[in-house]
N, C-alpha and C positions, 0 to 999 in steps of 0.2 A: 274184529270181524274178518276172518279170512275170506278173500274174494278170489274169483277165478272166472275166466272167460273160456267157455267150452261150447262145442257144437253138440247137437243131439246124439251124435255117434260117439261122443266122449273125447274128441280131439281137443287139444289146447287151442284156444282161439285168439291168442295175442295178449298184449299188455292191457291191464285194467284202465289206465289213464286214457290210452288211445281209444279203447272201447267206449268209455264214458263220453269222450268228445264226439265220437262217431254217433252215439245215440242222441247227443244234444243237437247235432247238425241234421241228421237224417231221420230221427225219431225211432230208429231201430238199428240193429246190427245186421250186416250183410251175411252171406253164407260162407261157410268154411270151404276150403279147397275141395272137400269131398262132396260138396253140394248141400249139406245139412245146415239148418239155421243155427247161428251162434247165439249164445245167451251169456249174460253177465250175472253170475250167481254169488250170493253172499251167505255165509254160514255164521250163526251166532249160537254159542253154547251158554246156557243159563244154569250155572252150577247149583244154585239154590234149589231149582226144580229138577236138576239132572236131565235137562231137555236141550236138544239142539234143533234150532229152527232154520229153515232155508228160505231165502228171499231172492226174488229176481228183480233186477233193475228194470223198471218200466219206462222211466223218462228222466232226463237230466236238464237242468237249467244252469248255465254257467253265468257267473257274474262278470268275468273278464273275457276279453278277446284273447286269441293266441298271443298277440303282440304284448298286451298288458300283462298277461301271466308270465311271459318270458322276461319282460322288463322288471317286474316286481319279484319274480321268483316265488310266486304264490298264486295258486289257481283254485279259488273257492267256487263251490257249486252246490246245488241242492239236488239230492237224489230222491226219486219217488220209487219205493220198493213195494213189491207185492209179496205178501206172505204166501208161500206155496202151500201151506197147510189150510188156511182159512180164507184166502183171497183178499184179506184186508190190505189197504194201502197205508204205507207209513212214509213219513218225511224224514230224511237224514241229511242234515248239513254236513258237507264233506269238503275236503281239500287235499291238494298235493302241494308240496313245497320243495324248493331246491335244497339238497343237503350240502354238506361242506365240500363235496366233490362236484358240486353244481349239476347233480343228476336229480331228476324228479323222484320224490319219495312221499309215501302216504303220511299225511299229518296225523299226529297222535291224539289230538283233542278236537272237539268240534270247533269250527272257525267262528271268529267274532265277525258278525255281519252287520253292516249299517242297516237301520230300520227301513229306509226308503227302497234300496235295491231289493231287500228281502220281501217287502210288501209287493213290489212289482213282480218278482219271481213267483210268489205265491198266487198272485192274480192270474198269471199266465198258466198255472197248473190247473186252475179251476175250469171246468167246461162252461161255455156260455149258457146263461140262464134264458129260458124262453121269455119273450116279451108278453106282458099281460095284454089281453084283448080288451078294448074299451067299447 
């Protein structure tokens, strides 16, 4: 899935990993130098249907802190993507890993996540449910 960070005016908006971490911390991306809002976009082509879909990263929950990720060379997280065609939300387990040159690189397969941290992350993604009145 090709990903890119761009502003509404079409300027490149930085590295995807930095943008994902920024969203996980701030809940959104800041503005581009031109003043326009930056967005993290993901494209996916489905050859069987000959369709390309665009998704926008809505939120990110990281499993590791910066220090843990650096120490382990592995930075797993969960992305919540919004389909720009029909507004549906989708969950995408994602990660970056250190390559042989010790630079961050996109992982090639979904990460293996322990059940408890994943359960905690998913519970944080759900909006609070209203309490029933007695």
